[in-house]
C-alpha positions in Angstrom: 28.1 90.9 61.4 26.7 88.6 59.2 28.4 85.6 57.6 27.3 84.4 54.0 27.9 80.4 54.2 28.1 78.3 51.0 28.4 75.0 53.1 26.6 73.4 55.6 26.0 75.8 58.7 26.8 72.5 60.8 30.5 73.1 59.8 30.7 75.9 62.4 28.9 74.2 65.3 31.0 74.9 68.4 33.2 77.3 66.7 31.8 79.9 68.9 32.5 82.9 66.4 30.6 86.0 67.0 28.8 86.0 63.8 25.1 85.7 62.6 25.3 83.2 59.8 23.3 83.6 56.6 22.4 80.2 55.4 22.0 79.6 51.6 18.2 78.7 51.9 17.7 82.3 53.2 19.4 84.3 50.4 16.8 83.7 47.6 19.0 82.0 45.0 16.7 80.4 42.4 17.4 76.5 42.0 19.9 76.5 44.7 20.9 72.9 44.0 21.8 73.6 40.3 23.5 76.6 41.3 25.8 74.6 43.7 26.5 72.2 41.4 27.5 74.4 38.4 29.7 76.5 40.5 33.4 75.3 42.5 33.5 75.9 45.8 35.4 79.4 45.3 32.9 80.4 42.4 30.0 79.7 45.0 31.1 81.6 47.6 32.1 84.6 45.5 28.8 84.4 43.6 26.5 84.8 46.8 27.9 88.3 47.4 24.9 90.3 45.9 22.6 88.0 47.6 24.0 88.2 51.0 24.0 92.0 50.6 20.5 92.0 49.8 19.6 89.9 52.3 21.1 92.2 54.9 19.1 95.1 53.6 15.9 93.0 54.0 16.9 92.5 57.8 16.8 96.1 58.2 20.3 97.6 57.8 20.5 101.0 55.7 23.6 100.4 54.7 25.4 96.7 54.1 29.4 96.7 53.6 30.8 93.6 52.2 34.3 92.5 53.4 36.2 89.4 52.1 37.0 86.7 54.6 40.8 87.3 54.0 40.6 91.0 54.9 42.1 92.2 58.3 41.1 95.4 59.8 44.2 97.2 61.6 42.7 100.4 62.3 39.9 103.0 62.3 37.6 102.6 59.2 34.9 104.6 60.2 35.5 107.0 57.6 34.9 104.1 55.1 31.6 103.1 57.0 30.2 106.8 57.0 31.1 107.3 53.3 29.2 103.8 52.4 26.0 105.2 54.1 26.4 108.4 52.1 26.2 106.6 48.6 24.0 104.2 47.1 27.1 102.1 45.7 30.6 102.4 47.1 33.5 100.8 45.1 37.1 100.5 45.9 39.8 100.6 43.1 42.9 98.3 42.8 45.0 101.0 41.9 45.0 104.9 42.8 47.6 105.9 40.6 49.6 105.3 37.5 52.3 102.6 38.0 56.0 103.1 37.7 59.1 100.6 37.7 60.1 98.1 35.2 57.1 96.0 35.5 54.5 98.9 35.4 52.6 97.9 31.9 52.6 94.1 33.1 50.8 94.9 36.4 48.3 97.5 34.8 47.5 94.7 32.3 46.8 92.4 35.2 44.2 94.8 36.7 42.9 95.4 33.3 42.0 91.8 33.0 40.9 91.4 36.8 38.7 94.4 37.0 39.1 97.9 37.9 37.4 97.5 41.1 38.2 94.9 43.8 35.2 92.9 44.9 36.8 92.4 48.3 35.3 95.5 49.6 32.1 97.5 48.4 28.8 98.6 49.8 25.2 99.5 49.1 22.5 101.3 50.5 19.0 100.5 51.0 17.9 102.7 48.0 16.1 102.0 44.7 19.6 102.3 43.0 21.3 100.1 45.3 18.6 97.4 45.1 18.7 97.8 41.2 22.4 97.2 41.2 22.3 94.1 43.5 19.4 92.4 41.5 21.7 93.1 38.3 24.7 91.7 39.7 22.9 88.9 40.9 21.9 88.1 37.5 25.1 88.2 36.2 27.1 86.2 39.1 24.3 83.5 39.3 25.1 82.4 35.8 28.5 83.7 35.4 30.8 83.9 38.1 34.0 82.0 37.0 37.7 82.7 36.0 37.8 82.6 32.2 40.1 85.5 31.2 39.5 84.9 27.4 36.0 85.3 27.9 36.3 88.4 29.9 35.5 87.1 33.3 37.4 87.2 36.5 34.8 85.9 38.9 32.7 88.9 40.1 34.8 91.7 39.2 34.8 92.5 35.7 31.0 93.2 35.9 31.8 95.9 38.4 33.7 97.7 35.9 30.0 98.6 34.3 28.7 99.9 37.4 29.6 103.6 37.1 27.9 104.1 33.7 25.1 102.0 34.7 24.0 103.4 38.1 23.9 106.9 39.6 25.3 107.9 43.1 28.4 105.5 42.7 31.3 106.6 44.9 34.8 105.5 44.2 36.5 105.3 47.6 40.0 106.4 47.2 41.7 106.0 50.5 45.4 104.6 49.9 45.2 103.1 53.5 42.0 100.6 52.6 42.3 97.9 50.8 46.1 97.3 50.6 47.2 94.0 48.9 49.7 92.5 46.8 48.4 94.6 43.7 49.3 97.9 45.2 51.7 97.3 48.1 54.8 98.5 46.3 52.6 101.9 46.1 51.1 101.8 49.5 52.6 102.8 52.9 52.3 99.7 55.0 52.7 101.3 58.5 49.2 103.7 57.6 47.3 100.9 56.4 43.9 100.1 58.2 42.5 97.4 56.0 44.8 94.8 54.5 43.5 92.3 52.0 45.6 89.0 52.1 44.2 87.9 48.7 45.6 84.5 47.6 47.6 83.9 50.8 47.6 80.4 51.9 48.4 79.9 55.6 49.8 76.3 54.5 52.4 78.0 52.6 53.4 80.8 54.7 56.5 82.2 52.7 54.3 82.7 49.6 52.5 85.9 49.6 49.7 85.3 47.1 48.9 82.3 44.6 47.9 84.7 42.1 51.2 86.3 41.5 54.9 85.5 42.0 55.9 88.8 41.1 56.2 90.0 44.6 57.4 88.2 47.5 57.7 88.5 51.3 61.3 89.1 50.8 60.9 92.0 48.6 58.8 93.7 51.4 60.4 92.5 54.6 58.1 94.8 56.8 55.2 92.9 55.9 56.3 89.7 57.3 55.1 90.6 60.8 51.8 91.6 59.3 51.5 88.2 57.6 52.7 86.4 60.5 50.0 88.1 62.6 47.3 87.0 60.0 48.4 83.5 59.7 48.3 83.1 63.5 45.0 84.5 64.0 43.6 82.2 61.1 45.4 79.1 62.6 43.8 79.9 66.0 40.4 80.4 64.6 40.6 76.4 63.4 42.2 76.9 60.0 43.5 73.2 60.3 40.4 71.9 61.6 38.4 73.7 58.8 40.6 72.1 56.0 40.0 68.5 57.1 36.0 69.0 57.0 34.5 68.0 53.8 32.7 70.4 51.5 28.9 69.9 52.0 28.5 70.1 48.2 31.7 68.6 46.9 30.3 65.0 46.1 27.3 63.1 44.5 24.7 61.4 47.0 26.7 58.3 46.5 29.8 59.9 47.9 31.6 60.3 44.6 33.6 63.5 44.6 32.7 66.0 42.0 35.1 66.9 39.7 35.4 70.7 38.3 35.0 69.2 34.8 31.8 67.9 35.4 30.6 70.9 37.1 31.6 72.9 34.0 29.9 70.2 31.6 27.0 70.6 33.7 27.2 74.3 33.3 27.6 74.1 29.6 24.5 72.1 29.0 22.3 75.1 29.9 18.8 74.6 29.9 19.3 70.9 28.6 20.4 70.0 32.4 16.8 70.6 33.4 16.0 67.1 32.4 18.2 65.6 35.3 16.4 67.1 38.2 18.6 67.3 41.3 22.1 67.3 40.0 23.6 65.8 43.1 21.2 62.5 42.7 22.8 59.3 41.2 19.3 57.3 40.4 18.0 56.6 37.4 17.8 59.5 34.5 20.3 61.5 36.6 23.2 63.8 35.3 25.4 61.0 37.2 24.1 58.3 35.3 24.5 60.4 31.8 27.9 61.3 32.8 29.2 57.9 33.8 27.3 55.8 31.0 26.7 58.2 28.0 29.8 60.4 28.2 32.3 58.0 29.3 31.1 55.8 26.2 31.1 58.3 23.7 33.6 57.4 20.9 36.4 59.8 20.2 36.4 61.5 17.0 
């Protein structure tokens, strides 16, 4: 199992996880420092998906299956793995059937804004089509992986809507036991679930099913309580509390000042003009930091 990491590999030292880490400097991202600066921590973690998948193929794997870190395998998923190996690209949709109930329209509109396919489970094979898809997805996420509904973006997912019409041999994997999550839980049989996606769940807010929606709670789905408790226990046992105390390796300038998300967005909006600053984490003369605190802070308000 391979782990794509957007942090200092030292943060896993002594953890004992049975994982082979793919550090950022092995993923082939152009201009890593600028990428890491303009992305929030979450955006960076999502945007490296196609780079990590390509690296897995480069290491000699015929098929690479991506699974989000907040996914728990509950049963046999060999059918998913077999299917992934038979198609250049495999995507998993959020929904498999028209929704019913009083909130059906709102829920479907939410999926239309988020993307038809979920970016938490997908696969590619080492084929011309699979590689072409990864290069295209890399180019989009490298510059435009952010949550901006008004611009038609929901991190990595809205780009996936285009994949079936752009590429051949795209398989839509439609097993209702795979990738069960808050967005489709009312329509799925939890007891048959073999892969559950705890999207938006925070172990420190155990009673909240997801931060992305208040529509559904654990009180509405009491049979899910034991499953969420099991996941929470596993995450805590794996060192959740300790991990929360560790600083993000790319969360501050080289003088220790934390980087606000507004500063990241401003740097991103500068586009090619930001090249003149060099390393964006630097705080020396002529740096983005100096420009930010001296020129921008003193700009007149009109």
